[in-house]
C-alpha positions as CSV (number, residue, x, y, z in Angstrom):
1,M,-7.2,12.7,6.4
2,A,-9.3,10.5,5.9
3,K,-10.4,7.3,8.2
4,L,-9.7,3.6,6.5
5,E,-11.2,0.7,8.2
6,L,-10.7,-3.2,6.6
7,Y,-13.0,-5.4,7.3
8,G,-11.9,-9.2,7.2
9,S,-11.3,-12.4,8.1
10,A,-8.1,-14.2,9.2
11,S,-8.8,-17.6,6.8
12,C,-9.1,-14.9,3.7
13,P,-6.2,-14.7,1.6
14,Y,-7.6,-11.5,0.1
15,T,-8.0,-9.7,3.2
16,K,-4.7,-10.5,4.2
17,E,-3.2,-9.3,-0.1
18,L,-5.3,-5.7,0.9
19,R,-3.7,-5.7,4.2
20,E,-0.2,-6.2,2.3
21,W,-0.9,-3.3,-0.5
22,L,-2.5,-0.8,2.4
23,E,0.7,-1.1,4.1
24,W,2.9,-1.1,1.0
25,T,1.4,2.1,-0.2
26,R,1.9,3.0,3.8
27,R,-2.0,3.8,4.4
28,D,-3.0,4.3,8.2
29,F,-6.2,1.7,8.1
30,V,-7.5,-0.3,11.6
31,E,-8.5,-3.7,10.5
32,Y,-11.4,-5.9,11.8
33,D,-11.5,-9.3,12.0
34,I,-15.3,-10.1,11.3
35,E,-15.5,-13.9,11.8
36,S,-13.6,-13.4,15.6
37,D,-15.7,-9.7,16.2
38,A,-19.5,-9.8,16.2
39,D,-19.3,-5.9,17.1
40,A,-17.3,-5.5,13.8
41,R,-19.3,-7.6,12.1
42,E,-22.5,-5.8,12.6
43,R,-21.0,-2.8,12.2
44,M,-19.6,-3.9,8.2
45,R,-23.2,-4.9,7.5
46,S,-25.0,-1.6,9.2
47,L,-23.1,-0.2,6.1
48,D,-25.0,-2.4,3.9
49,R,-26.9,-5.3,4.8
50,S,-26.1,-7.6,1.5
51,L,-22.1,-7.3,2.7
52,H,-21.3,-11.6,2.6
53,T,-18.0,-10.9,1.2
54,V,-14.8,-9.9,2.6
55,P,-12.5,-7.8,2.5
56,V,-14.2,-4.5,2.6
57,L,-12.5,-1.3,2.8
58,V,-14.2,1.6,4.5
59,E,-13.0,5.5,4.6
60,D,-14.6,7.9,6.5
61,G,-17.9,5.2,7.1
62,E,-18.4,4.9,2.9
63,V,-17.9,1.2,1.7
64,I,-15.3,1.9,-1.4
65,Q,-14.5,-1.4,-1.9
66,V,-15.2,-5.1,-1.5
67,G,-12.8,-7.9,-2.5
68,W,-9.3,-7.7,-3.8
69,R,-8.5,-7.4,-7.7
70,G,-11.7,-9.2,-8.4
71,H,-12.0,-11.8,-6.0
72,G,-13.4,-12.5,-2.0
73,C,-14.1,-14.9,0.7
74,V,-17.6,-15.2,1.5
75,V,-18.3,-15.7,5.2
76,G,-21.7,-16.7,7.0
77,S,-24.2,-14.6,8.9
78,G,-22.2,-15.5,12.7
79,S,-26.0,-16.1,13.5
């Protein structure tokens, strides 16, 4: 089964909506809050240095979706 990772932010309502959709559709996933977890932020950015919007959905190491239904939250670099 594919490994799904959700990179998001607790302050982003679109991360919450995507999380709820994944739960509703009974998808197994691991969630990371890139605002509170610097290692997760770096893992997300290592996939694509231009990523500054959450949520980001990753499947087996590949970005498959950025944002949720055309919306997302811009997050800082944390540096």
